[in-house]
N, C-alpha and C positions, 0 to 999 in steps of 0.2 A: 137559067140557074140565078138565084137570088145572090145579091152581095150580102156578105155578113154585116150585121148591125154594126155601127162604129162603136168601139169600146168607150164607155162612160169615162168623163175626166177624173171621177173619184177612183175608179179602178186603175187607170194609168198611173195615178199619183200614188197609190198604194204600191202598185209594182215598181215604180221608179224609186220610192223610198226604200224599197228592199233591194235596190241595186240594178233593177232592170233599166239599162242605158236606153233600148229601143222604145220603152214606154215613155221616157222622157223625152226622147226625140220626137214622138208622136205629140206629146204636149207643146213642145216648142214649135212643131209646124202649124199646129193647131190655133195657137194663140199669139204668135209674135206679130202679126200683122195688125191685129187689133191694140196690142200693147204699144206698138211703134206708133199708131196714129194717135193715142192718148198722150204718149211722152212728146210727140212733136207739137202737138196742140197746146201743151203746157209750156214746154221750153221754147218753142218758137224757132228751133235749130235742128236741122237735120243730124248734124253730127252729134250734138248733145243727146238728141233722142235715141240715136244709135247706142251711144254710151249708157244711157238710162235702161234701154231694154237688155243690153248684155249684162250689166250689173243686177238687173231684176231676176235674171234667169240664174246668174250664180248664187244670188241670195235664195232664190227658190229652191234650188238644188241642195244648198245646205240646210234650208229649213223644213225640207219635205219629211224627213223622220219625226219631227215633231208637230206636223200638221194635225190639227184635232177633228177636222171635217165639220166643224161648227158653220161654215159657209161653204158656198160652191167654190170649186177650185178656180173658177174663172173670175169670181168675185175677188178671192184672195190675190190673184195674179195682178188684177187691176189695182187693189190696195198697194201691192208691192211696188208696181211701177208708178203709180201716182206718188207714193211717199219718195222714190227715187228721183222722180222729176222735180218734185218740190224742193229737195235737197240740192239739186243741180241749180235752179232758179235762185235760190237763197244764197248760194256761193258767189253769184256773180252780181247780185243786187239789182240794177236796173234790167227791166224786162225788154228783151230784143223783140222788135216787131217781126211778124211772121212774114217777111219779104222774100224769103228763100222760097216762096211758093209751096206747094204741095209735092215737092219733088219726092219721087219713091213711096208716096203714099197710094194707097190702094183706092180709088175713087169711091167715096160713099154714095148712099142714095140721095144726099142732098145735091149732088152735082145734076142730077138729072131732073130735079125739081125747079132749080133756078138757073140762071146762065152762070157762066164761069166767071164773069166779071164781078157778078153779085155774090157769089160764093167768096171769091177773093176779098171783096169789101167787108164782108161778115167775118171772114177769118182775121183779117187785120184787125177789125174792131174788137174781136174777142181777145186777140193777143195783147190789146191794151188795157183789157180789164185786170183788176186785181186779181191775184193768182187764186185766192179764195172764192172769187166769183166765177173764175174760168173753168176750174175744175168740176162743179156740179153741171155746169152747162155742157161741157165736153162730154161727160159720162152718160148724161140724160139725153140730150139733144143728138149728139154726133154718134155715139155708141149704143143707144138705145136700152140702157141699163133701166131696169125699174127703179121706182123710188126707193123701195126697201134696199135694192141692191147699192145704189149710190149712197143711201145712208150709211149702209155698212162699210162701204170702202172708205167714206170720210169720217167714219166713227162718230155720228151725230144721229139724233132722233129723226124720224121721218118728217114731224112738224118743223124742226130746225131746218131740215133740208128744204122743205117747201118755202120757208122764208128766204132761205139764201138764193134759191132759184128765182124767186120774185124779184128779189133786189138785182140779181145779175141780169133777168131779162130787162128790167126796168133801165138799168145802166147801159146794157147793150142798145136798147133801143134809143136811148138818149145820145149814144155815140153814132148812131147810124142816121138820126135826124130825118131829113127829108128824102134820103136816098132809098127808103123802103116805104114811103107812102102809097097808098093804094092809087093807081093811075085811072083817070076818069076815062070812060069808054065812049 
């Protein structure tokens, strides 16, 4: 017997907007881990990331009736999360290093490519970047969003996004320095 195909996010959002709590719960289960990873990488704090995600879901629940489906539900949720994380970072002024580790984060594919030590070094370097550079890197490189999706989340054009990503990558490489030069064999 075949499993039924998963219900698309857009259908779940429409049902949730009409008051279907089960549909909203399905969206929460489907997207919370990714939203948390984004919030954690922007804020650098597990407790702040949890607060950001909780607030993002409250905002999403309130805004669902007015959602116009001009973007994918997942892209909209990234935008809500990113905006909440940015508000959190602005409230506290100095950026907190990502020294709490990735506690509670579902390991992403990057952990299988390089050693845990290198991942920690990269994450620390990313956490030291200006938040405007950090966000496109997180969404594109860690979350795998397309250029169009990241541009939509950030509300910029794709060429502007490409410029920001180029600058962010250059700043990251400068921070990493000799730590990531290719080794001679």
